[in-house]
N, C-alpha and C positions, 0 to 999 in steps of 0.2 A: 741262383740265376745270375747270370754274367751279361755285361752291357758291353757291346763292341765299342772300343773308343773312337774306330773309324767311321763306321756307318750307323751306330747307335742302335743296332737290332740287338734283340736280347736272346741269348742261347742258355741251353742246360749247362749246369756246373761241370758234368763231365767233359763238355766238349773243349778241345784245346786250339781249335780255329773256327773262325765266324763261318756259319754256315752260309752268308750272304756275298761278304768280300773277299774272306778268306786271311783276314788278319788273325794274328797270333794271340789266344787269349789266355794264355799259361801265366802271364803277369798281370793280370787283370783280377781284382778282388771280387768276390760275390756281391752282388746287390744287397743294400740294406733298405732300401726305399721300396714301398710297392710298386706295381705296374702303373697305377693312376698318377700317383708323386712322381715317378720316372717320365711318365708322359707329359704330364705338366711343366716338368723341368726342362724337358726337349724343345716345348713350344715355347717358353720363355725364353731361352738361348734362341732360337730361330727368329722370334720377333724382335729381339735385341740386336740381333745379326742385319734383320731388314733396315731397321731405324739406324744403324750406323753406316749401311750402304746409302740410304736415302738423304741423310746428314751430308756424307761425302759428295755425292751426286750434286746437291744442292750447292755445295761450294765450289766445286768445279764449273758447274754451270752459271754462278755470279762471276767468276773469273774469266769465264770466256766472253761473257756478256760485256763487263767491263773492259777488256782487251778489246774487244771487235768494235765496239762503240767506239772508243778513243781513236783506233787505229781510222775507222770509217769517217769518224768527224775531222781529222786531221786532214786526209786526202780531200774532203767535200770543202773544208775552210781553205787549202792550198789553192784547189780548184778555183774557188769564187774570189781569192786574193788575184789570182793571176788573170782573172777575166776582168776585176774590178779595176787594176791597175794596167789594163790593157797591155798584158805581157811585159811590162815595164820597157816599151819601146820595141818590143821583139816579136815577130809574127811566130817565131817558134814557140816561144813563152807563153803566148797568147793561146797557141793549138795545144800546147801542154796543159793549160789551163782548162780547155773544153774538153780534154779526154778525162782528167781528172775530176770532174764535174760528174760525169754518171757514174764512174767507178765508185767515186766515194758514195754516192748514192744508193750503188748496188751493195755495198759492203756494208753500210748502215743497215739497208732494208734485208739483208741475209741474215745480219747478226740478229735482229730485231723479231724476225720470224722464223729463226732457226736454220735457215737455208732457204735456196729460191727454186728447189725442184719441184718436183709433183707433190713432194709431201707438204710443201709449204702453202700449195694451192689448196689442197685437202683440206689443211687445218683451217685457213681463211674461211672455205666453203662450209665444214663444220662449224666454225665460231658463229657465223651470221646466218645460219639456217632458220632462225625464227623469223629474222627480218625478211630473208627470201619467201618463206611460207607466208608471212603477213602480207608483202606485195603482191603475192601471186593470188593469194586469196580475195584481196580487196579490189585487184584490178581485173578479175578473172568473170568473164561474163557468164560463164558455165555455172559459176556458184549461184549466180541469181536466177538462173533460169531454173537450177535443181531446188533452191529454196521455193521458188514459186510452184514447182510439181508436188514439193512436199506439202506445201499449203494446201495445193487442190485435193492431194490424197486424204490430209487429215479431215478437209470439209467433208469430202466423200465418206470417209468413214463415220463420222459423226452424224450425217444424214442417214446414212445405211442403220447406225445402231439405234437411232430415234424411230426409224422405220420399224425394225425389228421388235424393240421394245413396246411400241404402238401396237403391233398385231400380236406379240404376246400378252398384252393388257386385252385386247380383244377377245382372243381364245379363252382368257380365263373367265370373263364377264360373262360369254356364251356358256362355259361349263356350269356356271351358277345358276344361271336362267332355268 
């Protein structure tokens, strides 16, 4: 058996090309390991590749976060500085300060949330789902009414069961008499 170096599929020794991807198998030596060992080796290589990709993605994400926050905070600080010093006596600089303030806030929020589009609102909505559920559950009058209905049903069920048990006992007693 030969293992294709491109797609990792296994072909018989007689084949000269891979039946899956068409790669030439003339220079490939026959496998010395079993199919199980080969599958485990492939899985280990795949997991290692996934770990390398995840590590690289975390590194890139950390750099993006640091750069975005530093830029956003710089713009925000510049806006606050221009507003605090009243535009250094110029209304144009003061107006620029008021423009920098929301821009800096937008950049910081965008970086912190990973974007300010619909996906950011969805992430916020999903992240705080427990609080929404809790708030809706506490403030809902329907839940209180539902609880009362359930309580009444359980009381009725208990009473019906007691009556059923009582009638069964009476029948048993009448059979023995």
